[in-house]
C-alpha positions in Angstrom: -56.5 -65.1 -29.2 -52.9 -65.5 -28.0 -51.9 -63.2 -25.1 -49.0 -60.9 -25.8 -46.9 -59.6 -22.9 -44.5 -56.7 -23.4 -41.4 -57.0 -21.2 -39.1 -54.0 -20.9 -36.3 -52.4 -18.8 -36.2 -48.6 -18.7 -34.2 -45.9 -17.0 -34.5 -42.1 -17.2 -36.5 -42.3 -20.4 -38.7 -39.3 -19.7 -37.2 -37.1 -22.5 -36.3 -39.8 -24.9 -38.4 -42.3 -26.9 -40.5 -44.1 -24.2 -43.7 -42.1 -24.9 -43.6 -42.9 -28.6 -42.8 -46.5 -28.0 -45.6 -47.1 -25.4 -48.2 -45.3 -27.5 -47.3 -47.7 -30.3 -47.2 -50.9 -28.2 -50.4 -50.3 -26.3 -52.4 -50.8 -29.4 -51.6 -54.5 -29.6 -50.3 -55.8 -26.3 -52.4 -57.5 -23.6 -50.2 -56.7 -20.6 -46.8 -55.3 -19.7 -44.0 -56.0 -17.3 -41.6 -53.1 -16.8 -38.5 -52.8 -14.7 -37.7 -49.2 -13.9 -34.0 -49.6 -13.2 -33.3 -46.7 -10.8 -34.8 -43.8 -12.7 -34.5 -40.3 -11.2 -37.1 -38.8 -13.5 -40.8 -39.5 -14.0 -40.2 -42.6 -16.2 -42.5 -44.8 -14.0 -45.3 -42.3 -14.0 -45.1 -42.2 -17.9 -45.5 -46.0 -18.0 -48.5 -45.9 -15.7 -50.1 -43.0 -17.7 -49.6 -44.4 -21.2 -50.5 -48.0 -20.3 -53.6 -47.0 -18.4 -56.3 -49.7 -18.9 -53.7 -52.4 -19.6 -52.5 -54.8 -16.9 -49.1 -53.5 -15.8 -46.6 -55.0 -13.5 -44.2 -52.1 -12.7 -41.1 -52.8 -10.5 -39.0 -49.9 -9.3 -35.4 -50.7 -8.5 -34.2 -48.1 -6.0 -30.7 -48.3 -7.5 -29.6 -49.4 -11.0 -28.6 -53.0 -11.5 -27.2 -52.5 -15.0 -23.5 -52.8 -13.8 -24.3 -56.5 -13.6 -26.7 -56.8 -16.5 -27.4 -60.5 -16.3 -28.9 -60.0 -12.8 -31.1 -57.2 -14.2 -32.2 -59.3 -17.1 -32.9 -62.3 -14.8 -35.1 -60.0 -12.7 -36.9 -58.9 -15.8 -37.4 -62.5 -16.9 -38.6 -63.8 -13.5 -41.1 -60.9 -13.1 -42.4 -61.6 -16.7 -42.9 -65.3 -16.4 -44.7 -64.9 -13.1 -47.6 -63.3 -15.0 -48.1 -66.6 -16.9 -47.4 -65.2 -20.4 -48.1 -66.9 -23.7 -45.9 -64.8 -25.9 -43.2 -62.4 -24.6 -42.1 -59.4 -26.6 -38.8 -58.1 -25.2 -38.1 -54.5 -26.3 -36.2 -51.6 -24.7 -37.7 -48.2 -24.2 -36.0 -46.8 -27.3 -37.0 -49.6 -29.7 -40.0 -49.4 -32.0 -41.3 -51.9 -34.5 -42.5 -50.7 -37.9 -46.1 -49.6 -38.1 -47.0 -52.6 -40.4 -46.5 -55.0 -37.5 -49.6 -53.7 -35.7 -51.8 -55.1 -38.5 -50.0 -58.4 -38.5 -49.3 -59.4 -35.0 -52.7 -61.0 -34.0 -52.9 -63.2 -37.0 -49.2 -64.0 -36.7 -49.4 -65.2 -33.1 -52.7 -67.1 -33.6 -51.2 -69.2 -36.4 -47.5 -69.4 -35.6 -46.2 -72.9 -35.4 -42.7 -71.8 -34.4 -41.7 -70.8 -30.8 -39.7 -67.6 -31.6 -40.0 -64.8 -34.0 -36.8 -63.0 -35.2 -36.5 -59.4 -36.4 -33.7 -57.2 -37.7 -32.7 -54.3 -35.5 -31.4 -51.0 -37.1 -29.2 -48.8 -35.0 -30.4 -45.3 -35.8 -27.7 -42.7 -35.7 -30.2 -39.9 -36.2 -34.0 -39.7 -36.5 -33.8 -40.5 -40.2 -30.6 -42.5 -40.8 -29.1 -45.8 -39.5 -25.4 -46.7 -39.2 -24.0 -49.4 -41.6 -20.4 -50.3 -41.4 -18.0 -53.0 -40.1 -18.8 -52.1 -36.5 -22.5 -51.6 -36.7 -24.3 -54.2 -38.8 -26.9 -55.7 -36.5 -29.5 -55.1 -39.2 -27.9 -57.7 -41.4 -29.0 -60.5 -39.1 -32.2 -61.7 -37.5 -32.4 -62.0 -33.7 -35.1 -63.1 -31.3 -37.3 -60.4 -29.8 -40.6 -62.4 -29.5 -40.9 -65.8 -28.0 -43.5 -68.3 -26.9 -43.1 -69.1 -23.2 -42.7 -72.8 -22.5 -42.9 -73.3 -18.7 -41.0 -76.7 -18.7 -38.1 -75.6 -20.9 -34.6 -75.3 -19.2 -33.9 -71.5 -19.4 -30.2 -70.9 -18.9 -28.4 -67.5 -19.2 -25.1 -66.3 -20.6 -23.5 -65.5 -17.3 -21.7 -62.3 -18.1 -22.1 -58.9 -16.4 -22.4 -57.1 -19.8 -23.8 -58.2 -23.2 -25.6 -61.2 -21.7 -28.6 -61.0 -24.0 -32.2 -60.0 -23.3 -33.5 -63.6 -23.2 -32.0 -66.7 -21.7 -29.4 -68.1 -24.1 -31.1 -71.5 -24.4 -34.1 -69.9 -26.3 -31.7 -70.1 -29.3 -32.8 -73.7 -29.6 -36.4 -72.7 -30.2 -37.8 -73.2 -33.7 -38.2 -69.7 -35.3 -39.3 -67.7 -38.2 -37.9 -64.4 -39.5 -40.3 -61.6 -39.9 -40.0 -58.7 -42.4 -41.0 -56.0 -39.9 -37.9 -54.0 -38.8 -37.0 -52.5 -35.4 -35.7 -49.0 -35.1 -33.3 -48.6 -32.2 -32.9 -45.0 -31.3 -30.5 -45.5 -28.4 -27.6 -44.1 -30.5 -29.6 -41.4 -32.4 -28.4 -38.4 -30.3 -24.8 -37.3 -29.8 -25.3 -36.9 -26.0 -26.7 -40.5 -25.8 -23.7 -41.9 -27.7 -21.3 -40.1 -25.4 -23.1 -41.3 -22.3 -23.1 -44.9 -23.6 -19.4 -44.8 -24.5 -18.6 -43.5 -21.0 -20.7 -46.2 -19.5 -18.9 -49.0 -21.4 -15.5 -47.5 -20.5 -16.7 -47.6 -16.8 -18.3 -51.0 -16.8 -16.1 -52.9 -19.3 -12.8 -50.9 -19.5 -10.8 -53.8 -20.9 -13.5 -54.8 -23.4 -13.7 -58.2 -21.7 -17.4 -58.7 -22.6 -17.5 -56.5 -25.7 -15.5 -55.4 -28.8 -12.9 -52.7 -28.2 -13.0 -51.4 -31.8 -16.7 -51.1 -31.7 -16.6 -49.2 -28.4 -14.1 -46.8 -29.9 -16.2 -46.4 -33.0 -19.1 -45.0 -31.0 -17.5 -41.6 -31.2 -16.6 -41.7 -34.9 -17.2 -38.2 -36.3 -18.0 -39.4 -39.9 -19.7 -42.8 -39.7 -21.3 -44.4 -42.8 -25.1 -43.6 -42.5 -27.9 -44.8 -44.7 -31.2 -43.0 -45.0 -34.2 -45.0 -43.5 -36.8 -45.8 -46.1 -40.3 -47.0 -45.2 
C-alpha cells in the first residue's frame, strides 16, 4: 500500500480546528510532518497527543517565519521530503476533507496513474456556510493538495514573501486528476479570525503587492453572499 504523509504548518491552533482535523486525518495517514510556527499555546502538545502511535516529525520554530512565507513553506517541504514520502497531503490545521475521502484514499493511491490529485477548497464563513462571490470563489477551481513525491524532479518555488503556494510551483506540470471530495477551510469562519487575518495582510502586504487589494478589503464585508453547505 502507498505511504501517505501529512504535511502541515500550524500556529496557535489550540482553540480552533486542529483537534478535529487531526482526529480525522489520523484514520488514514501513515506519518506526519508538522511545523509549529512559533505557537505560544499548546498546539505542539495537541499534535503529539492526537497523533500518538503515528510517526511524527514535529519541528518547533521559536519565532514565526510567516512574514516570509516562502521560507516557511520551503522549510515544511524540506522536512517532509527528508522522510522519504511516497504521497504528500498538504493541509493546514483548519482544513478538513469530506468524510467520504477516508473510504476512498487507499484504493485511490494504490491505483492512481497521475502524480497529483486536485480538490476544491471552500472558504467557510461560518460553521455551516461558505462564501461565494467575486472575491471568494476558490471552490470553483481544482487545486493540488495531494502529490506523488518524485525525488529527481526539479522543484522550484514562486519566490514571493506572501501567497507563494503550499507546494513548489513546478508541481503544476504533474499529470493530475480532479477528485470529487471537497475541502472545508475554516480559517475565515469566525469574525475574530477574519479580523486577525485582515490585520495581518495589512501588516505584511500593505500595498497588496502579492495579493488582491479588493479581496483584502472584502474580508470585513458585513453582508457577504453565503451559501449553505450541503453534504
